[in-house]
DOKE-536281 format. One record per atom (N, C-alpha, C, CB): residue number from 1; z, y, x; residue in one letter; atom name. Coordinates in nm, 3 decimals. Each point is the difference from the previous one (the first is absolute). Glycine has a CB too. Layout:
N
NUM, Z, Y, X, A, CA
...
This chain:
71
1, 4.596, 2.549, 2.006, I, N
1, -0.125, -0.036, 0.065, I, CA
1, -0.040, -0.141, -0.045, I, C
1, 0.054, 0.148, 0.201, I, CB
2, -0.181, -0.167, -0.223, C, N
2, -0.053, -0.130, -0.039, C, CA
2, -0.009, -0.087, 0.125, C, C
2, -0.131, 0.101, -0.196, C, CB
3, 0.219, -0.200, 0.206, T, N
3, 0.008, -0.082, 0.121, T, CA
3, -0.087, -0.125, -0.011, T, C
3, 0.232, 0.085, 0.038, T, CB
4, -0.235, -0.162, 0.069, T, N
4, -0.078, -0.124, 0.002, T, CA
4, 0.056, -0.102, -0.099, T, C
4, -0.057, 0.043, 0.239, T, CB
5, 0.183, -0.031, -0.276, Q, N
5, 0.060, -0.093, -0.098, Q, CA
5, -0.038, 0.037, -0.144, Q, C
5, 0.189, -0.038, 0.158, Q, CB
6, -0.243, 0.157, -0.179, D, N
6, -0.033, 0.048, -0.134, D, CA
6, -0.145, -0.022, -0.040, D, C
6, 0.176, 0.168, 0.032, D, CB
7, -0.260, -0.205, 0.061, V, N
7, -0.144, 0.001, -0.026, V, CA
7, -0.053, -0.134, -0.052, V, C
7, -0.022, 0.171, 0.177, V, CB
8, -0.101, -0.167, -0.226, D, N
8, -0.066, -0.119, -0.054, D, CA
8, -0.045, -0.092, 0.113, D, C
8, -0.074, 0.133, -0.200, D, CB
9, 0.011, -0.241, 0.161, L, N
9, -0.044, -0.102, 0.095, L, CA
9, -0.094, 0.052, 0.108, L, C
9, 0.026, -0.163, -0.183, L, CB
10, -0.106, 0.262, 0.151, F, N
10, -0.098, 0.053, 0.094, F, CA
10, 0.050, 0.121, 0.078, F, C
10, -0.176, -0.085, -0.152, F, CB
11, 0.305, 0.117, 0.139, L, N
11, 0.064, 0.111, 0.073, L, CA
11, -0.067, 0.134, -0.027, L, C
11, 0.066, -0.163, 0.176, L, CB
12, -0.115, 0.182, -0.296, K, N
12, -0.070, 0.125, -0.033, K, CA
12, 0.089, 0.101, -0.071, K, C
12, -0.209, -0.132, -0.017, K, CB
13, 0.286, 0.087, -0.082, H, N
13, 0.080, 0.094, -0.080, H, CA
13, 0.123, -0.071, -0.058, H, C
13, -0.208, 0.132, -0.056, H, CB
14, 0.299, -0.053, -0.001, M, N
14, 0.123, -0.055, -0.055, M, CA
14, -0.031, -0.098, -0.114, M, C
14, 0.123, 0.211, 0.064, M, CB
15, -0.055, -0.325, -0.059, N, N
15, -0.012, -0.102, -0.102, N, CA
15, 0.055, 0.053, -0.133, N, C
15, 0.019, -0.181, 0.175, N, CB
16, -0.081, 0.145, -0.287, N, N
16, 0.044, 0.049, -0.131, N, CA
16, 0.145, -0.035, -0.030, N, C
16, -0.234, -0.023, -0.077, N, CB
17, 0.279, -0.094, 0.118, A, N
17, 0.140, -0.039, -0.024, A, CA
17, 0.095, 0.090, 0.078, A, C
17, -0.073, -0.237, -0.039, A, CB
18, 0.033, 0.283, 0.155, R, N
18, 0.085, 0.090, 0.079, R, CA
18, 0.011, 0.137, -0.066, R, C
18, -0.067, -0.122, 0.207, R, CB
19, -0.040, 0.168, -0.272, Y, N
19, 0.008, 0.125, -0.075, Y, CA
19, 0.113, -0.011, -0.102, Y, C
19, -0.248, 0.043, 0.031, Y, CB
20, 0.248, -0.150, -0.108, L, N
20, 0.102, -0.018, -0.104, L, CA
20, 0.140, -0.011, 0.060, L, C
20, -0.170, -0.113, -0.143, L, CB
21, 0.180, 0.047, 0.257, R, N
21, 0.130, -0.011, 0.068, R, CA
21, 0.052, 0.138, 0.038, R, C
21, -0.064, -0.227, 0.087, R, CB
22, -0.021, 0.310, -0.031, E, N
22, 0.041, 0.134, 0.039, E, CA
22, 0.038, 0.084, -0.122, E, C
22, -0.150, -0.014, 0.200, E, CB
23, 0.077, -0.003, -0.310, L, N
23, 0.033, 0.072, -0.122, L, CA
23, 0.134, -0.046, -0.057, L, C
23, -0.244, 0.027, -0.048, L, CB
24, 0.275, -0.156, 0.061, D, N
24, 0.131, -0.050, -0.043, D, CA
24, 0.112, 0.064, 0.081, D, C
24, -0.106, -0.217, -0.069, D, CB
25, 0.087, 0.225, 0.200, F, N
25, 0.102, 0.066, 0.084, F, CA
25, 0.021, 0.144, -0.044, F, C
25, -0.061, -0.149, 0.193, F, CB
26, -0.049, 0.219, -0.223, A, N
26, 0.010, 0.140, -0.044, A, CA
26, 0.071, 0.009, -0.134, A, C
26, -0.212, 0.055, 0.125, A, CB
27, 0.183, -0.149, -0.215, R, N
27, 0.064, 0.000, -0.131, R, CA
27, 0.151, -0.023, 0.014, R, C
27, -0.212, -0.085, -0.105, R, CB
28, 0.252, -0.011, 0.185, F, N
28, 0.143, -0.026, 0.023, F, CA
28, 0.068, 0.123, 0.059, F, C
28, -0.049, -0.244, 0.035, F, CB
29, -0.017, 0.305, 0.063, H, N
29, 0.057, 0.119, 0.063, H, CA
29, 0.017, 0.113, -0.102, H, C
29, -0.106, -0.066, 0.219, H, CB
30, 0.006, 0.086, -0.303, Y, N
30, 0.007, 0.104, -0.103, Y, CA
30, 0.114, -0.027, -0.098, Y, C
30, -0.248, 0.035, 0.021, Y, CB
31, 0.259, -0.157, -0.070, Y, N
31, 0.108, -0.034, -0.094, Y, CA
31, 0.136, 0.021, 0.064, Y, C
31, -0.150, -0.167, -0.111, Y, CB
32, 0.164, 0.130, 0.236, D, N
32, 0.128, 0.017, 0.070, D, CA
32, 0.029, 0.148, 0.022, D, C
32, -0.030, -0.222, 0.113, D, CB
33, -0.069, 0.296, -0.066, R, N
33, 0.017, 0.142, 0.029, R, CA
33, 0.029, 0.082, -0.126, R, C
33, -0.153, -0.028, 0.195, R, CB
34, 0.093, -0.009, -0.306, S, N
34, 0.017, 0.076, -0.124, S, CA
34, 0.125, -0.040, -0.077, S, C
34, -0.246, 0.023, -0.011, S, CB
35, 0.311, -0.132, 0.051, G, N
35, 0.122, -0.043, -0.068, G, CA
35, -0.025, -0.092, -0.119, G, C
35, 0.100, 0.210, 0.072, G, CB
36, -0.225, -0.249, -0.094, I, N
36, -0.032, -0.087, -0.113, I, CA
36, 0.069, -0.136, 0.015, I, C
36, -0.220, 0.116, -0.027, I, CB
37, 0.215, -0.175, 0.147, Y, N
37, 0.065, -0.130, 0.022, Y, CA
37, 0.150, 0.008, -0.026, Y, C
37, -0.177, -0.058, 0.168, Y, CB
38, 0.240, 0.162, -0.120, A, N
38, 0.145, 0.015, -0.019, A, CA
38, 0.033, 0.010, -0.149, A, C
38, 0.019, 0.114, 0.224, A, CB
39, -0.097, -0.040, -0.297, E, N
39, 0.025, 0.016, -0.145, E, CA
39, -0.021, -0.132, -0.074, E, C
39, -0.071, 0.240, 0.015, E, CB
40, -0.033, -0.312, 0.019, I, N
40, -0.026, -0.129, -0.065, I, CA
40, 0.112, -0.098, 0.032, I, C
40, -0.248, 0.040, 0.015, I, CB
41, 0.290, -0.046, 0.112, A, N
41, 0.108, -0.090, 0.040, A, CA
41, 0.131, 0.037, -0.069, A, C
41, -0.112, -0.035, 0.221, A, CB
42, 0.138, 0.163, -0.236, K, N
42, 0.122, 0.047, -0.065, K, CA
42, 0.006, -0.050, -0.145, K, C
42, 0.002, 0.204, 0.149, K, CB
43, -0.117, -0.218, -0.210, R, N
43, -0.007, -0.047, -0.139, R, CA
43, -0.013, -0.151, -0.010, R, C
43, -0.104, 0.217, -0.062, R, CB
44, 0.112, -0.285, 0.178, G, N
44, -0.005, -0.146, 0.001, G, CA
44, -0.139, -0.060, -0.008, G, C
44, 0.219, 0.008, -0.103, G, CB
45, -0.320, 0.070, 0.133, G, N
45, -0.138, -0.049, -0.010, G, CA
45, -0.064, -0.023, 0.134, G, C
45, -0.018, 0.120, -0.212, G, CB
46, -0.109, -0.147, 0.207, G, N
46, -0.081, -0.019, 0.120, G, CA
46, -0.141, 0.051, -0.027, G, C
46, 0.138, -0.200, 0.070, G, CB
47, -0.212, 0.225, 0.034, A, N
47, -0.136, 0.053, -0.014, A, CA
47, -0.101, -0.108, 0.035, A, C
47, 0.082, 0.233, 0.055, A, CB
48, -0.180, -0.250, -0.141, V, N
48, -0.107, -0.096, 0.023, V, CA
48, -0.133, 0.069, -0.027, V, C
48, 0.151, -0.196, -0.064, V, CB
49, -0.244, 0.178, 0.155, Q, N
49, -0.135, 0.054, -0.023, Q, CA
49, -0.080, -0.108, -0.072, Q, C
49, 0.011, 0.151, 0.207, Q, CB
50, -0.054, -0.121, -0.327, G, N
50, -0.069, -0.099, -0.082, G, CA
50, -0.149, -0.010, 0.026, G, C
50, 0.170, 0.041, -0.169, G, CB
51, -0.230, 0.065, 0.221, A, N
51, -0.145, -0.002, 0.023, A, CA
51, -0.037, 0.107, 0.101, A, C
51, -0.040, -0.086, -0.234, A, CB
52, -0.079, 0.071, 0.290, S, N
52, -0.051, 0.097, 0.095, S, CA
52, -0.151, 0.009, -0.017, S, C
52, 0.190, -0.047, 0.162, S, CB
53, -0.242, 0.168, -0.162, S, N
53, -0.144, 0.020, -0.008, S, CA
53, -0.039, 0.092, 0.116, S, C
53, -0.003, -0.030, -0.255, S, CB
54, -0.087, -0.017, 0.338, T, N
54, -0.037, 0.074, 0.120, T, CA
54, -0.151, 0.022, 0.004, T, C
54, 0.198, -0.095, 0.123, T, CB
55, -0.236, 0.216, -0.091, R, N
55, -0.142, 0.031, 0.021, R, CA
55, -0.014, 0.042, 0.146, R, C
55, -0.037, 0.071, -0.245, R, CB
56, -0.033, -0.153, 0.322, Y, N
56, -0.018, 0.028, 0.142, Y, CA
56, -0.116, 0.098, 0.016, Y, C
56, 0.089, -0.229, 0.064, Y, CB
57, -0.060, 0.346, -0.011, R, N
57, -0.102, 0.106, 0.008, R, CA
57, -0.075, 0.001, 0.133, R, C
57, 0.140, 0.133, -0.154, R, CB
58, -0.072, -0.170, 0.261, R, N
58, -0.068, -0.002, 0.130, R, CA
58, 0.077, -0.094, 0.093, R, C
58, -0.087, 0.237, -0.032, R, CB
59, 0.019, -0.282, 0.135, A, N
59, 0.061, -0.091, 0.097, A, CA
59, 0.091, 0.078, 0.095, A, C
59, -0.200, -0.153, -0.016, A, CB
60, 0.303, 0.085, 0.063, L, N
60, 0.089, 0.056, 0.101, L, CA
60, -0.025, -0.077, 0.129, L, C
60, 0.177, 0.069, -0.174, L, CB
61, -0.254, -0.013, 0.266, P, N
61, -0.036, -0.071, 0.124, P, CA
61, 0.122, -0.030, 0.087, P, C
61, -0.222, 0.112, -0.008, P, CB
62, 0.207, -0.212, 0.090, I, N
62, 0.105, -0.040, 0.092, I, CA
62, 0.038, 0.117, 0.092, I, C
62, -0.082, -0.239, -0.008, I, CB
63, 0.210, 0.249, 0.038, L, N
63, 0.061, 0.101, 0.087, L, CA
63, -0.008, 0.142, -0.056, L, C
63, -0.058, -0.145, 0.191, L, CB
64, 0.039, 0.156, -0.322, T, N
64, -0.003, 0.131, -0.065, T, CA
64, 0.138, 0.032, -0.057, T, C
64, -0.245, -0.029, -0.055, T, CB
65, 0.299, 0.146, 0.086, P, N
65, 0.128, 0.037, -0.061, P, CA
65, -0.020, 0.034, -0.148, P, C
65, 0.083, 0.087, 0.223, P, CB
66, 0.019, -0.115, -0.303, Y, N
66, -0.008, 0.032, -0.143, Y, CA
66, 0.139, 0.037, -0.050, Y, C
66, -0.198, -0.156, -0.031, Y, CB
67, 0.202, 0.218, -0.086, K, N
67, 0.127, 0.041, -0.060, K, CA
67, -0.006, -0.031, -0.149, K, C
67, 0.035, 0.182, 0.174, K, CB
68, 0.069, -0.248, -0.225, V, N
68, 0.011, -0.027, -0.143, V, CA
68, 0.098, 0.101, -0.057, V, C
68, -0.050, -0.249, 0.029, V, CB
69, 0.009, 0.319, -0.134, T, N
69, 0.089, 0.097, -0.064, T, CA
69, 0.024, -0.042, -0.144, T, C
69, -0.084, 0.185, 0.150, T, CB
70, 0.200, -0.150, -0.201, T, N
70, 0.036, -0.030, -0.139, T, CA
70, 0.041, 0.128, -0.069, T, C
70, 0.072, -0.233, 0.061, T, CB
71, -0.082, 0.233, -0.193, K, N
71, 0.046, 0.117, -0.075, K, CA
71, 0.052, -0.042, -0.135, K, C
71, -0.166, 0.144, 0.119, K, CB
């Protein structure tokens, strides 16, 4: 749910930085769930996201439930 801590200054919709934060959580969860992190660590490496490109398609109003999916 889009809470009061997630919204912009005017309390209208989710702040753009919060979108990216939620996507980062989903990415970490996906890497952990799929075993990618374990495989990288086993080989002595680490994972770094070098870039991000986001296209915001619509606003997420305050108190609206949402779901992030990965594939």
